[in-house]
C-alpha positions in Angstrom: 0.0 0.0 0.0 1.3 3.5 -0.8 2.2 5.6 2.2 0.3 8.9 2.6 1.4 12.1 4.4 -0.8 14.2 6.8 -2.3 16.0 3.8 -3.2 12.9 2.0 -0.4 13.1 -0.6 2.2 10.4 -1.3 4.7 10.0 1.6 8.3 10.8 0.7 11.3 9.0 2.2 13.5 10.8 4.7 15.4 13.6 3.0 12.7 14.2 0.3 10.5 16.7 2.1 11.1 19.8 0.1 9.6 20.8 -3.3 12.8 19.6 -5.0 14.9 16.9 -3.4 18.4 18.0 -2.5 19.6 14.4 -2.7 17.6 11.7 -4.4 16.6 8.9 -2.0 17.3 6.3 -4.7 21.0 6.7 -4.0 20.5 5.5 -0.5 18.9 2.4 -2.0 22.0 2.0 -4.2 24.2 2.0 -1.1 22.0 -0.5 0.7 22.0 -2.6 -2.5 25.8 -2.7 -2.6 25.9 -3.9 1.0 23.2 -6.5 0.4 24.9 -7.8 -2.7 28.2 -8.0 -0.8 26.7 -10.4 1.7 23.5 -12.0 0.4 24.2 -11.6 -3.4 27.7 -13.1 -3.6 29.4 -13.5 -0.3 27.1 -16.3 0.8 26.6 -17.8 -2.7 29.7 -17.7 -4.9 32.8 -17.2 -2.8 32.4 -19.3 0.4 32.4 -22.9 -1.1 36.1 -22.7 -1.9 37.0 -21.5 1.6 35.1 -24.3 3.4 35.3 -27.2 0.9 38.6 -28.8 1.9 38.4 -28.2 5.7 34.8 -29.5 6.0 35.3 -32.5 3.6 38.5 -33.6 5.3 37.1 -33.4 8.9 33.7 -34.9 8.1 34.8 -37.4 5.5 32.6 -36.2 2.7 33.4 -36.2 -1.0 33.6 -32.9 -2.9 30.4 -33.8 -4.8 28.5 -34.4 -1.5 29.7 -31.0 -0.3 28.8 -29.2 -3.5 25.5 -30.9 -3.7 24.2 -28.7 -0.8 25.0 -25.6 -2.9 23.3 -27.1 -5.9 20.2 -27.9 -3.9 20.3 -24.4 -2.6 20.4 -23.0 -6.1 17.3 -25.0 -6.9 15.5 -23.6 -3.8 16.6 -20.1 -4.8 15.4 -20.6 -8.4 11.8 -21.5 -7.5 11.7 -19.0 -4.7 12.2 -16.4 -7.3 8.8 -17.2 -8.9 7.2 -16.0 -5.7 9.7 -13.3 -4.6 9.5 -11.4 -7.9 5.8 -10.7 -7.5 6.2 -9.7 -3.9 8.8 -7.1 -4.8 6.3 -5.5 -7.3 3.6 -5.4 -4.6 5.4 -4.7 -1.3 8.9 -3.5 -2.1 12.2 -4.9 -0.8 12.4 -3.8 2.9 10.2 -6.6 4.4 11.8 -9.2 2.2 15.4 -8.3 3.0 14.7 -8.1 6.7 13.0 -11.5 6.7 15.7 -13.1 4.5 18.6 -11.7 6.5 17.0 -12.8 9.8 16.5 -16.4 8.6 20.0 -16.5 7.2 21.7 -15.4 10.4 19.9 -18.2 12.3 20.8 -20.9 9.7 24.4 -19.8 9.5 24.8 -20.2 13.3 23.2 -23.7 13.1 25.6 -24.6 10.2 28.5 -24.1 12.6 27.2 -27.1 14.6 26.8 -29.5 11.7 27.9 -33.1 12.3 26.1 -35.2 9.7 25.7 -34.8 5.9 21.9 -34.6 6.1 22.2 -31.6 8.4 24.5 -29.9 5.9 22.1 -30.5 3.1 19.2 -29.3 5.1 20.8 -26.1 6.4 22.8 -25.1 3.3 20.7 -26.7 0.7 17.3 -25.6 1.9 17.1 -23.1 4.8 20.1 -20.8 4.1 19.2 -20.7 0.5 15.6 -19.8 1.1 16.7 -16.8 3.3 19.2 -15.7 0.6 16.6 -15.9 -2.1 14.1 -13.8 -0.1 16.6 -11.1 0.7 19.2 -11.3 -2.0 20.3 -9.7 -5.3 16.9 -10.2 -7.1 15.4 -7.7 -4.6 18.2 -5.3 -5.2 18.2 -5.3 -9.0 14.4 -5.1 -9.4 14.1 -2.3 -6.8 16.9 -0.2 -8.5 15.4 -0.7 -11.9 12.2 0.8 -10.6 14.0 3.8 -9.0 16.2 4.6 -12.0 15.6 4.7 -15.8 18.0 7.2 -17.4 20.6 6.5 -14.8 19.8 2.8 -14.4 23.1 1.6 -15.7 25.3 3.4 -13.2 22.9 2.7 -10.3 22.8 -1.0 -10.9 26.6 -1.1 -11.6 27.4 0.7 -8.4 25.3 -1.7 -6.3 26.8 -4.6 -8.2 30.2 -3.6 -7.0 29.1 -5.4 -3.8 29.3 -8.6 -5.8 32.9 -7.9 -6.7 33.8 -6.7 -3.2 32.7 -10.1 -1.9 35.3 -11.7 -4.0 38.0 -9.6 -2.4 36.7 -9.6 1.2 35.3 -13.1 1.7 38.2 -15.4 0.6 40.9 -13.2 2.2 39.0 -12.5 5.4 37.6 -16.0 6.0 40.4 -18.2 4.8 42.7 -17.1 7.7 39.8 -17.4 10.2 39.1 -21.0 9.0 42.7 -22.0 8.8 43.5 -20.6 12.3 40.3 -21.3 14.3 38.4 -23.9 12.2 35.6 -23.9 9.8 32.9 -23.7 12.5 34.1 -20.2 13.5 34.0 -19.3 9.8 30.2 -19.8 9.8 29.8 -17.9 13.0 31.7 -14.9 11.6 29.4 -15.0 8.5 26.4 -14.9 10.7 27.7 -11.9 12.6 28.5 -10.0 9.3 25.0 -10.7 8.0 23.3 -9.3 11.0 25.5 -6.2 11.3 25.6 -5.3 7.6 22.4 -6.5 5.9 19.7 -5.9 8.4 20.4 -2.1 8.7 20.7 -1.9 4.9 17.2 -3.3 4.6 15.7 -0.3 6.3 16.6 1.9 3.3 14.6 -0.2 0.8 11.5 1.4 -0.8 9.2 -0.1 -3.5 9.2 2.6 -6.2 9.6 6.4 -6.4 6.0 7.0 -7.5 4.9 5.9 -4.0 6.7 9.0 -2.6 5.6 11.6 -5.2 8.8 11.2 -7.3 9.7 10.0 -10.7 12.7 7.8 -11.4 16.2 9.4 -11.3 15.1 12.0 -8.8 12.7 13.9 -11.1 9.6 15.5 -9.7 6.2 15.4 -11.6 5.4 18.8 -13.0 8.8 20.2 -12.3 9.3 21.3 -15.9 11.4 18.3 -16.9 9.3 17.2 -19.8 12.0 15.0 -21.3 12.6 13.2 -18.0 8.9 12.6 -17.5 8.6 11.3 -21.0 11.5 8.9 -20.5 9.9 7.5 -17.3 6.5 7.3 -18.9 7.9 5.5 -22.0 9.6 2.9 -19.7 6.3 2.1 -18.1 4.4 2.0 -21.4 6.8 -0.5 -23.0 6.5 -2.8 -20.0 5.6 -6.4 -20.8 3.7 -8.7 -18.5 5.2 -12.1 -17.6 3.0 -13.9 -20.1 3.9 -11.4 -22.9 7.6 -11.7 -22.1 7.5 -15.5 -22.3 6.2 -15.3 -25.9 9.2 -13.3 -27.2 12.4 -14.7 -28.7 14.5 -12.1 -26.8 13.4 -13.6 -23.5 14.7 -17.1 -24.3 17.8 -16.0 -26.1 18.8 -13.9 -23.0 18.0 -16.8 -20.7 20.3 -19.2 -22.6 23.1 -16.8 -23.4 23.4 -15.5 -19.8 23.0 -19.0 -18.6 25.9 -20.4 -20.6 28.2 -17.6 -19.3 26.8 -18.2 -15.8 28.2 -21.7 -15.9 31.7 -20.1 -16.0 31.1 -17.5 -13.4 29.9 -19.6 -10.5 32.2 -22.5 -11.4 35.4 -20.4 -11.1 34.1 -18.5 -8.1 33.2 -21.6 -6.2 36.0 -24.0 -7.1 38.8 -21.7 -8.4 40.6 -22.1 -5.0 40.7 -25.9 -4.9 41.5 -26.0 -8.7 44.6 -23.9 -8.1 45.7 -25.8 -5.0 45.3 -29.1 -6.9 47.9 -28.0 -9.4 50.3 -26.9 -6.8 49.5 -23.3 -5.9 49.4 -22.4 -2.1 46.0 -21.7 -0.5 47.0 -18.1 0.1 48.0 -17.6 -3.5 44.8 -19.3 -4.7 42.7 -17.0 -2.5 44.6 -14.0 -4.0 43.6 -15.2 -7.5 39.9 -15.2 -6.4 40.5 -11.6 -5.3 41.8 -10.8 -8.8 38.7 -12.4 -10.2 36.6 -9.9 -8.3 38.9 -6.8 -8.4 37.9 -5.7 -11.9 34.3 -5.4 -10.7 35.3 -2.8 -8.1 37.3 -0.8 -10.7 35.2 -1.2 -13.9 31.5 -1.9 -12.9 30.7 1.8 -12.8 32.2 2.2 -16.3 30.1 -0.7 -17.5 27.1 1.0 -16.1 27.8 4.4 -17.7 28.5 2.7 -21.0 25.1 0.9 -20.8 23.5 4.4 -20.7 25.2 5.5 -23.9 25.8 2.4 -26.0 24.0 -0.8 -27.1 23.7 -3.0 -24.0 23.5 -6.0 -26.3 26.9 -5.3 -27.8 28.4 -4.6 -24.4 27.2 -7.9 -23.2 28.8 -9.6 -26.2 32.1 -8.1 -25.2 31.7 -9.2 -21.5 30.8 -12.7 -22.6 33.9 -12.9 -24.8 36.2 -11.8 -22.0 34.8 -14.5 -19.6 35.1 -17.3 -22.2 38.6 -16.5 -23.4 39.7 -15.8 -19.9 38.4 -19.2 -18.7 40.3 -21.0 -21.4 43.4 -19.1 -20.5 43.1 -20.0 -16.8 43.4 -23.7 -17.6 46.4 -23.3 -19.8 48.3 -20.9 -17.6 47.6 -22.8 -14.3 49.0 -26.0 -15.9 52.0 -24.0 -17.0 52.5 -23.0 -13.3 52.9 -19.3 -14.1 51.6 -17.1 -11.4 51.7 -13.9 -13.4 49.9 -15.5 -16.4 47.3 -17.1 -14.1 46.7 -13.7 -12.5 46.2 -12.1 -16.0 43.8 -14.9 -16.9 41.7 -14.4 -13.7 41.7 -10.6 -14.3 40.4 -11.2 -17.9 37.5 -13.4 -16.6 37.0 -10.8 -13.8 36.6 -7.9 -16.4 33.9 -9.9 -18.2 32.2 -10.8 -14.9 32.2 -7.2 -13.9 30.0 -6.4 -16.9 27.9 -9.6 -16.5 25.8 -8.6 -13.5 24.9 -5.0 -14.3 24.4 -5.6 -18.0 22.1 -8.6 -17.2 19.9 -6.4 -15.1 19.9 -3.4 -17.4 19.0 -5.6 -20.4 16.0 -7.1 -18.7 14.7 -3.7 -17.6 15.4 -2.0 -20.9 13.8 -4.7 -23.1 10.8 -5.5 -20.9 10.1 -2.4 -18.8 9.9 -1.8 -15.1 6.1 -2.1 -14.3 6.1 -5.9 -14.1 9.9 -6.4 -13.8 9.7 -8.3 -10.6 7.4 -10.9 -12.1 9.5 -11.2 -15.3 12.8 -11.5 -13.4 11.2 -14.0 -11.0 10.4 -16.4 -13.8 13.9 -15.9 -15.2 15.5 -16.8 -11.9 14.9 -20.6 -12.1 16.6 -20.8 -15.5 19.6 -18.6 -14.3 20.0 -20.6 -11.2 19.8 -24.0 -12.9 22.5 -22.9 -15.3 24.6 -21.5 -12.5 24.2 -24.6 -10.3 25.0 -27.0 -13.2 28.6 -25.5 -13.5 29.8 -26.2 -9.9 28.1 -29.6 -9.9 29.7 -30.6 -13.2 33.1 -29.5 -11.9 32.8 -31.5 -8.7 31.6 -34.6 -10.5 34.3 -34.4 -13.2 36.9 -33.9 -10.5 35.7 -36.9 -8.5 35.8 -39.1 -11.6 39.0 -37.8 -13.3 41.0 -36.1 -10.5 41.2 -32.9 -12.6 39.1 -29.9 -13.5 40.8 -29.1 -16.8 38.5 -30.8 -19.4 35.2 -29.5 -18.0 36.6 -25.9 -17.6 37.6 -26.0 -21.3 34.0 -27.1 -22.2 32.6 -24.2 -20.2 34.8 -21.7 -22.0 33.6 -23.0 -25.3 30.0 -22.7 -24.2 30.8 -19.1 -23.3 31.8 -18.4 -26.9 28.5 -19.9 -28.0 26.7 -17.3 -25.8 28.6 -14.6 -27.8 26.9 -15.9 -31.0 23.4 -16.1 -29.4 23.5 -12.4 -28.4 23.7 -11.4 -32.0 20.1 -12.5 -32.5 18.5 -10.6 -29.6 16.1 -7.9 -30.7 14.0 -5.4 -28.8 10.5 -6.9 -28.1 8.8 -3.5 -28.1 10.3 -2.6 -31.5 9.1 -6.0 -32.8 5.6 -5.3 -31.6 5.6 -1.9 -33.3 6.6 -3.5 -36.6 3.9 -6.2 -36.2 0.9 -5.8 -38.6 -1.4 -6.3 -35.6 
């Protein structure tokens, strides 16, 4: 329900009381989104498996496949949760969802520190943690920001997505020493504390959409003489497709498959890059540093990807990002086997540059092609496909390693599939433009 002030008008967020806002509240949501992405979007999803895999499997006697299976099950839970969460974002906004998700996640992280049996691990990580992350994670952030920004959508989403990259720098390097020194159980407790301290306060900044507060996207005010700004915001709403309409377009399915194929690479290297490198002889500290290099370009270049998305073809930018991920993945295998730390670092950086564009361009493309009115519902139905692709990569790596004792062959296959995604992007067309050309 929309908030109302004492005069019956739309209620504005704190700091938006005057006739013209001195600082657009949407930027507070960007900051909250960055923090949420750091912990719930990537820290608890992509970067912790490599830190915990060896200590937990060695102490508890599990195989790597059994360990990774919990993350795969979690991806499935997150996938189908998105079908419900997307519509809830459209109706209620992100604040109650992030608060509920973070609270549930804190509890389950603390319980994970007490795991003794495999079934407990699968229940906690595979079901309960993942449900909390799905309710309060990156889907909420991206949909909320796409509603608050249109002309500046690229930079807003890119800045918030820097949290995904920051996780790659912070999580492996902060947690690996904790786990190595105090044990993996304390690692889970530290994650629970970080989630409570960082995410729950960030949730309080979330708001559903600017129109609820008498604003337009990008900080514009209705009737303030900014005709072009109002027209841009109105056009973004008018071109919006419902979930059913989006499912009938070729652009929807091409984006699902193309981003899915690249997603195989992204989560695979993030989750098992550390054991991959230690298997071929690199020390754990060096391997953790390589994961940081995977994430570092996101901190440096994601705002640039976002600004570019406001001025250039997002489809062509995505093509370039995909090519960097695919080529970099193939180079990682070759340079790791050669034992060259500088070349491995360059390869991880190449993948990281592509990954830096992957997240913001993904969100900008969906919002640009399908509009913001029903974006939560559209993105919610995309999530199962994205998560299934993402989960398939780490599972395939673990299975291949358990069978062959190596990661090389499957990593090469994933790199080639990334090149296929480059080709698929060349066939993506604007659904709204196609409708205008249709005789009907």
